[in-house]
N, C-alpha and C positions, 0 to 999 in steps of 0.2 A: 743227198739229203740224209740226215741222221735218222736212225731208227730206234733210239732209246727214248722212252717216255720221260718227261720232266719229273723231277722229284717233287711230290706234292707237299711243299713246306711253306706255309704262310708265315709272315711276320716273325715273331719272336719264339716260335716253336723250335725245339732242338731238332736238327736234321736226323733222319734215320739213315745210317750209312748203307751203301750198296754192298750186299754180302758177297763179294767176290774179290779175288786177288789178281785175276787176269781178265782182260777184256776179250770177249770172243772175236775171232778173226773170220772174215768171209771165206778164207781157204781152209778153215777147220784146224789149222796148226795151232799149237800152244806157244805163246811168247814166253821165253824163259827170263827175259829182262824183268828185274824186280823181285825175283824169287831167291830164297835162301838155299843153301846147299841141300838141306834136308828135304825141302819141297821139290827140288830138281830130282834128287835121288828117288823120291816116292813116285814122281811122274814117270821116270824111266822104268821103274819096276812095274807100274800099272800098264805101261806100253809093252811089257814082255821081256825086259832085260833082267838077266840073272842078278840077284841082290848084291853079290860081291862086286860084280862088274858095274852095277849102278852106283855103288859108293865111289869107286875109282873114277868113273866117267863124270859124275856130278862134281867131284872135286876139281878135275881138270877143266871142265867147262866153266865152272865158277871163276877160276883163275883167268881164263882167256877172256871172259865177258867183262869182268869188273877191273881186273888189273892190267890187261893188255888192250882192251877196247875192241876185240874181235867181233865182227858182225856176221861172219860166214863160217860155217863148220870147216870149210876147206882151208881156212887160215890157221886152224888148230893143228899144228904139225905133229904133235905127239898123239893125235887121235888116229886110230887105224883107218886107212883109206876105205876099207870095206864097210866100216861103221858109219862113215859120213853120209852116204845116201840114206841110210836108215834114219839118222837124225834129221836130215833135211826134209824127209817126207812127213815127219811128225811134229817137228819143233822149228822155232825161228828165234833168232836173237834180234829183237826189234828196237826201233826208236820211234818216237812220235813223228808223223809225217810233217815235213816243212811245207806249209801252204804259201807263206810269204816271209821274206827276210828283209829287214830295213836297217839302214845305217844312218845314225844321226850325225849332224855336223860336228858334234862334240865327241864322237867316237863310240857313243852308246849304240848297242845293237839290240834289235827286237825281232823275235821270231813269232809268227803266227803258226801254231802247231795244230795237228788234227789227230784224233784218236781213231782206232780201227772201226768204231761205230759212228764216225762222222761228226764228232763234236770238236769244236775249236777252242783253243785257249792260248795264252801268250806267256813267253818268258823273255827276260831282259838281262843283258850283260853290260856292266858298267865298269869300264877300265879307268884306273887311276895310276898315278906315278908309282905308288908302292903296293898296290893290290888290284885285284880284279874280282868284282862281286857279281855273282849270278843270282838274280831274283827269280825264285821258283814258285810256280802256281801249285795249289793243292786241290782246287775244285774247278769245275766248269761253271762259271757264274759265281754268285754269292747270295747268301740269304740274309745278310745283316742290314742292308739298306742304309748304310751310313750316307748321310745326305751330301757330304762334300766329295764323295768318291764316285767316279764314273762306273767302276765295276759294280758298285752297289745298286745301280739302276738296272742291272741284269737280273733275270731270274736264275735261281740255282737249278742247274740241269742235273748234275750228278757229281759224286766224289771221283777224283782221279785215283787210279790203282797205284800200288807201290811201283810197278813198272813204268807207269806214265809219269810218276814223280821223279824217280831216279833216272829215267830215260832222258829227262831234260838236262841233267848234269852230264850224262854220257854224250848227248848230242852236242852240248857246248864244248866238251873235250874234243869231239870229232872236229868241230869247226875251228878250234884253236890249235889243232895238231898237238894235243897235250897227252897223248898216250906214249908209253915207252917205245923207243926205237923209231920215233918220228912217224907214227901211223898216219897214213895219208888222210886228208880231209875227205869226209864222207857226207857231210851235211851241206846243204845249199848255203852259200855265203851271200851276205848283203852286198849289193852293188857298191864297188869302190873299196871293199875291205882289203886288208893287207894279206900277206901270204901265210899268216897264222904261225910263223916260226917262233921258237922259244925266245923269251926274254932272257938275256944273259943272267939276270938276277934270279931266275927260276920260273916257276909256273905263273902264267898270267891269271888263271882262274884259281884264286887263293881263298875266297870266302863265298859262303852260301847264305842267303837270307830267304826264309820262308815268308815272303812278303808280296807274292804275286797275287793272282786271282784266288779268292776264296779265303775262308777262315780255317787255318790248319787244325785247330783243336776241335772242329766239327768233323774232321776226317782223321781222328787221332791215330787209329790203328794203322792205317795205310801210310800216314806220314812217319810214324815211328818206325815201321818196317823198312821204309825207303831210306830214312836217315841212318838206320843201323847198317845198311849196306854201304852207305857213303862213308861212315866212320870206321868200318871194319878194316883192320890192317891188312887183311888178305883181299879186301875189296877195293873201293876207291880211295881208302886211306886218307881221308881228310879229318883233321882234328876237330873234336866237338867244340873247341874254343874258337874255331873259325866258322861256326854255324850259329845263326841266330833265328829263332822262331818268333814271329810276331802274332800276337792275339789282340782282338778287340775287347777281351775280358770274359772269356768262357771260364769262369772261376772254378767250377767243379773239376776241370781237367788240368788246371795249372800245376797242382802237386804231382799228378801222374807224369806230366811233361818233364818236370825236374827229375823225378825218380827213374823213369823208364827211358828217357832220351838224354837228358842232362846237358842240353845245349844252352846257349845264352838266350835270355828272355827279353823281348821287346813288347811293350804294351802301348796300344793305340789309345792314349788318354784323351788328348785334344780339347779337354775342357776341365774346369775345376769346380763347377757348380752343377747341381743336379739338373736344373732346368735346361741349361745349355747342352750338357752332355746327353740328356734325354732326347734332345732334338737332333744333334748331329751324329751321335753314336747310340742308336735306339736300344742296343742290348743293355744299356745302362738302366733301363726300366726294369730289367730282370735281375741284373747283378750290379748294384749301385757302387759308387766310387769308394765308399768305406770298405765294403766287402772285397772289392777288387784290390785295394791297397793292402788290406790284411793278407790276402793271398800272395801278393808280391813280397811282403815281409817274411812270409813263411816259405818262399820258393827255395827249394834245395840248391845249395852251392852258390847262392847269391852272396857276394862279398865285395869289398872295395876293389879287389882284383878282377872280379867278374860282376860289374854293376848291371843293374836292370836299366834298360833304356826306355824312357818315356817319349813316345812320338807325339808331337804337338803341332798340328797344322795351323798356320796363322791365317785367321779369317777376319777381315776388316770389320771392326765395330761389333764383333761377336764374342771373341775369346782373347783379345789381344791388349787389354788395358793393363795399367800398372797394378791395379787391384787384383787382376787375374794372376799376374806374375807373383805377387806377394802371397796369394792363396796357394799357389803351386808350391812355393817354398815352405809354407806352413804345413801342408799335407806331407811333403817329403820328410820334414823334420818330425812331425807327429808320429809317423810310422817308422821312423829311424831307418830309412831306406838307403841302401848303397845304390845311388842312382845318378844317371846323367839324363839330360833332356835334349832331344834333337828337335830343333825348331825348323819346321818345314814350310817354306812359302807355298801358299795354295797354288796348285797347278790348274789353270782353267780348262774347262771342256764345254762344248756346246750345251747351252741350257742350264749351266750350273747356277745355283741360287746365291752364290757367295762371290765376293771379291777378295783378292789377296791383300793383306795388310801392307801398308807402305813400308819401304825399306827402312825409313827412320823409326817407325813404330816397332818393327821387328828387332832392330838393333837396340832400342830402348828396353824392350822386354828381355832380350838376352843379357843386357848389362845388369839388370836388376837381379836376375837369377845368378849370374856369375859372381856378383858382389856378395851373395850369400854363401859362396863357397861351393856352388853346384855347377858343374860343367853344363853349358847350354849353347853349343855351337849351332850356327845357322847352316842348314844343309843347302848346298848349291844345287839348284834344279838341273837334272840331266835328262836328255832325250825328249825335251818338250816338243821339238819339231816333228817327232814321229809318234807322239802320244805315248811315250814310254816312261814318263816321269811318275812320281808317287801320286796315286789316286787317279791316274789317267787310263789304266789298263781296261780295255773293253774290247772283246774280240772284233777284229776287222770284218768278220762275217756279218756283224750287225751294222757296219758302216759302209761296206763296199760289196757289190755283187761280184760273183765269180767272173762274169763277163767284163766288168770294169777292171778287175785285177789282171785279166788276160790282155786287155787293151793296153794297160800300163806296162806290162811286161814286154809286149810287142814294141811299144814305143822306145823302151830302154834298149831292146835288141837292135 
């Protein structure tokens, strides 16, 4: 059982972030994953290491952690053998624990992960012919209560730390054997997955989307710090052009996101009228459509080369009419937005209050937007059979008991 209290955040109140950068571990050691070089150096000095030595060792360990994927100090071959037990006693290079790993019939992978204090969250890897996208979570649960989203039916427990965010990327690289020199897989693999070898065209994990559980801009500092490690040329070295952050419309944080992170922006729009968006994306009652679109127009670095993506889930008889499509076009033009629209067929979940629009209706909606000169592709649902598709993420802890998971594992064995 977890031993962290729920964050007391009702409805549309802005969450108060947990003021910590590392989750305490039961063994008392400090997890270095998610920490910058300067923070590692300071921790080494606090533990008694001489300052000059701390600067050198923090630089070495930073390289081994983020560039080479090392998880054990014994793997760090340029570290003095006499120093390794000292480090092992006080520190750890961790990853989120894998509780369960699933493989969809379409190749999508989903992992149920656990934090050191016992909370569970999910991440998803979606392979395509020309890219591989990792969908990363930023919170345990969510506070936004979007009515079409399964995650929105959960309570927000707490923010994930930078280590728990960047640790998802590192865990995926473990599973895909995507560290230099063919680092061996160290993460539990979904049943039936392949050997994780390199694709001849290069890395299979090519893109990151902050579209998992939670609202990234309600955990801004930790998300920023994690993505800076991902983008650091001496770290995980993934270009900011290959990273997209999705927000439901936390308007006051959008400019900071552009200035301090600089990644691509996606906005969960989902409706073009106040009444409908108030219902399905309740944050609209706080930051309305006009205020949201004005913030999009002012987003730093947005251009035709780096368009803002509007995500639009297709709900039968709710937001899918021809008039809705025309209003979407009008709004994009009014605010002169460099934009594209991702049309997302609604992914059902037990108890959902909506149905997916018919394929014919979605195609008609897309055609109207396309005819106006705005890209409006229809997203192909991925991972539906393992509840990994857009809007379906909700920790299996709330759906399965540990005993049930153990029984299923035994049956597979």
